[in-house]
N, C-alpha and C positions, 0 to 999 in steps of 0.2 A: 147707880143708874138714874138717869133722868127720864122724865116723861117723853113719850114718843111724839114727834111732830112730822108733818108731811114734808118730805124733801123736795124743794122746788128749785134747787140750784143756786139759791142766794147764800151769800157768805155770812157767817156769824161775825159781827163786828169785834174788833180787838177788845173793846170794853166788856164784851160778854164772854170772852175766852176764860177757861179755867185759870185760876191764879198762877199755877205752875207754868202754864204755857205763856201767859202774858208776861210774867217776870223773866222767863228765859228769852223771850223775843226782845224785850227792852234791853236786857243785859248784852245780848248778842250784837246790838247796834252801837254800843258805847265805844267812843274813841278814846284811846289812852295816850296821854301826853308823853309817856315814857317810850322813846323810840326803840328801846331794847326789849320791850314787853311783847309778848305774842299778841298779834292783832285779833280782835274779836271777829268771829266768823261772818258777821253781817256789816261790819264797820265800813267795808269798802264799797258796799252796794249803793247805787244811785237811788235817789228818792223814788223814781218811777219803778225800779226793780223791787224796792222794799214794799211798795204799795201792791205790786203784782203778786209777790210771794205771800204777803199777809192775806190777800184776798183769796188766793188758791187754798191756803191753809184754813181760812175761815169757812170755805165751802166744804172742806174735809170735815171740820168740826161740826158743821151743820148736819152733814150726813150721819156722822156718829151719833149725834143727838137724836136724829129721827129714828135711828135703829135701837136706841137705848144703850149705846156703847160709850157714851160720854161720861166716864167716871171722873168726877171733879177732883178726886184725890189721887188719881194716877198720874204718873209722869208721861210726857208726850210719847216717848218711845214705847211705853207699855201698852199703848192702845193700837199700835201698828202691827198687823199680821198680814201675811200674804192673802189669806182668805178675805179679810176685811178690805184690803186695798183692791182686790179683784172685784168684790161686790160693789165697792164705791164707784169704780170706773164703769161698771155695768149700769149703775144707777144714773151716772152722768150720760151714758150713751142712750138710756131710755128717755132722757129729756130731749133728745134730738141732736145732741152734740156730735160733731163729726170726728173722724180719726185725728185730724190736725189739732183740734181743740183738746182732745183727750191727751195727746202727746204733750202739749204745752202745759196742761194742768198737772200731768204726772211728773214732768221735769221740774216744775216749780215746787211741787209737793216734796219731791225727793230732796231738792235743795233746802227746803225748810226743815225737813227731818235732820239733815246734816247740820244745820244751823242751831236747832234747838237741842240736839243730842249729838254733839260732835265726836264723842267717844265711842258711839255705837258703830257697828259695821253695817252699812247700808248697801253693800255691793249686791245683795240678793234682789234689790229692786231693779237693777239694770236690765236683766233679761225681759222683764215686763215692758220696760220702756222701749227696748230694741224691737220687740214684737209690734208695738204700736207704731213705731217709726216705719217699719216695713209695710204696715197697712197703709200708711200715708203715701208712701212711694208707689204702692200698687194702684191707688185710686186717684193719684194726682193727675189731673187733666184740665188744661186751660184752653182746650180747643174751642169751647163754646163761649169764651169770653168776648164781650163786645169790644170794638176798637176803642182806643183812647179818645178818638174824635167823637164817637158816639156817646161816650160817657160825658165828655165836655159839653156836647150839644144838649144832653138831657139836663145837665145842671142849669144851662141857660134857659131851657124851656120851662123848668120848674120855677125859676125866678120870674119869668114872664107871666106864668100862671098866677103867681102871688100878687102881681101888679094889677090883676083884673078884679074890679070891685063888685062884680055881679054874683059872686059866690064866696062863701066862707066868711068867718068873722075877722076883724082886724088882727087878733092874736093868731088865728090860723094862717093868715097871709104872712105874718112875721115868721112863723115856723116853716112854712113852705120856702120862703125866701132864704132863710138860714140854711135849710137842707140843700137847696139848689146851689147856693154859694159854696157850701162845703164840698159838694160833688165837683163843681167846676174847678175849685182851687186844687183839690186833690188830683184831678185829671191833668191840670196844667203843671203841677209841681209834685210829681210822684216821689220826689226825694223825701217827702214827709211820710211818716208812718202814722198810725192811728193816734197815738199819744201826741205827736207833734201837732197834728191838725186840731185836736180838741183843746190843746193848751196854748194856742196862739194868743199872745198878748198884744194889744194895740200899742203902738209906739215903742215896743220892745222887740217883738218878733216881726210884726207887720208895721213897716215904717213908710210914711209918705215922703217921697223924694221927687220934687218937681211936680210933674203932672201925673205921676204914677206911684206905684208901691213896690217895695222890695221886701222879701222874706229873709230873715236872718235867724239862725239857730246856733247856740254855742255848742262846743264839743260835749258838754255835760248833758245836753238835751238830745243828742243824737246817739243812735245805737252804736255806731262805729267810733264814737268819741272824737269825731272830727267836725270842726266848724263847717257849717253848710249854709248856703243861701243863694239867692238869685232874684232877678227882677220878676215881678208878677206881670203876666201878659197885659198889655194896655187895654185889651178888650174887656178885662174885668174891672178896670178902674171905676167906671160909672156904677157898676153893681156894688162894689165894695163901699163906695161913697154913700149910695142909697141905703145900704144895709145899716151902716154906722149911724147915719143921720135920722132914718125913719123907723126901720124895723127893729133894730137892736134895743132902742129905748122902750118899745112896746113889750119886749120880752123881759126886760128888767123889772117891770111892775113896780117901779118906784124904789126898788131896793138899792143898797149901797153898790157903787160901781168902783170901789177902791181897787179891786182885782184887775180891772181893765181887760178882762178876757173877751175875745172876739165873739165866741159862740156861747149863747145863753140858752138855758133850758126853758121849757114852758112854765117852770115854777119860779123863774127869776134868778136862778143861780147859774154859775158856770156849768155847762153841760159836761158830763163825764165822757171819757173816750168810748166806753162801752155803749152808752146811750146814743152818741152821735153816730157810731158805726152801725148801730141797729137801725137808725133812721135812714142811713144810706142804703142798707140792705133791703129795707122795705120798698124804697123807691125803685131800686134796680130790679128787684123781683117783679114789681108791678109792670115795669117797662119791658124787661128782657126775658121774664119767666124764670130767672135764676138770680139768687142773691150774689152780688159782687162785693166781696169784702174789701176793706181798705187796703189790705196787703195785695189783693189781686189787681188793684190799680197799677201796681208796679209791674206785674206780669203783662198787663194790657199795654203799658208803655213800651216795654221791651219788644213784644210781639208786633205791635203796630209799627214801630220803627223798622223792624226787620222786614215787614211786608211792604210798607209804603215807601221806605227810603233805605233800601239795603246797602247802598253805597256809604251810608253814614251810620251804620249800626254800631260802629265803634264809639259813638257818642253815648250809648246807653249806660256804661259804667259811670260816666260823669254825671249824667242826669239823675241816676238812682243813687249815686254815692257809693258805688262799689270800688274796691281798690283796683280791680282789673276786669277785663271782659275776655272770656276764653271761647274761641271758636277754631276748629281745626287745629287744636293744640297750640294755638298762638295767643299771645297776650297783646291787647290793644289798650295802651294807657293814654288817656286824654287829659291834658292838664288845664286847658282853657275852659273853665266852667261857664263863663259869660258867653263865649262863642257857641257852646253847646246849647244853651238856653235860647239864644237868638235864633238859631236854626230851627229849634223845636217850635218856637213861637210862630214861625211863618206858617206852619200847617194849621195852627189854631186860629190865627188871624184871618185865614181864608174863610173861616166859618162866618165871620162877621160881615163879609161882603154879600152874603145871601140873606134872604128874609127868613130868619129863624122863627118857625111857627110851632104850634103845639102838636104837629103831626105825629111826633114820636109818642106823645102822651095819649093819643086817641086809642080807645080800646083798652087802655091800661086801667088799673084799679087805684090810681093815685087820687 
């Protein structure tokens, strides 16, 4: 047994895992040149999936350590019991995590159990996961989501606030501008998920073409493994230019820029998907009284199109990258991605004809 620590939801890094767990994880990811050999259980996973699974498993190990259950000499499967898994999920819930987060963590943890101990029977974990999924379905409600226009407008307003020199430090201005740009980009291009947004590379994913920008993601970078992309609304071109030229260098703090990542943390490093999503959540909570997650931007896009332009709701699967759109048991397949984005941009461009002020930020806690 190890000394107890307070469980705060942070993951134990791989370097601090017990030797047996660390070795099993490394071996599970090895690729074999022998085409006839049985593939390793984690060899097929994308880098983003490996990072997610290892983080969830690291949180599990951190909880075990906090409870004194992290026996360094035990095999990974020997530490897993129904009682412990239930207590772990309860501890995560006590930290304020919702049902959806618990489902995601439970699923990732179950996958890691299968990867680290593939010969074990893990079927007993499924009823727990199904129960959590049922809870998600029962509480799932997006009726209070702001429209995608409102989210886009907030992103613009936050960037305008960052341009006002009468309050905040230069570094704080850069952070505000970064967060506003992230919100506006995500609202304009909800095809991106949280990881896509945080991992945008200049000149690789975000490319200057003529007087504007385009976004491009390879199949390996997208959840559906399908190459995605589209033009960035021209309304955002001056904001992107300003961020790259003025605010991003402030955030780098003189550190190496070899990674060429668009979004930089306040410490001068590429910001993590979790931290960028948290920044977005703080701003949306201050403005709307509820956190809007990166994934909920996709729901806001779909519902906004359905309400504001129902005749073209069939464009939603193309905009979000779905294979199909089902309504009244019919399937609407839209192949022209550029046409879908051009129509979507018309609604956003109308915002720029008005004088966008800080009205939405008045009374908020930003």
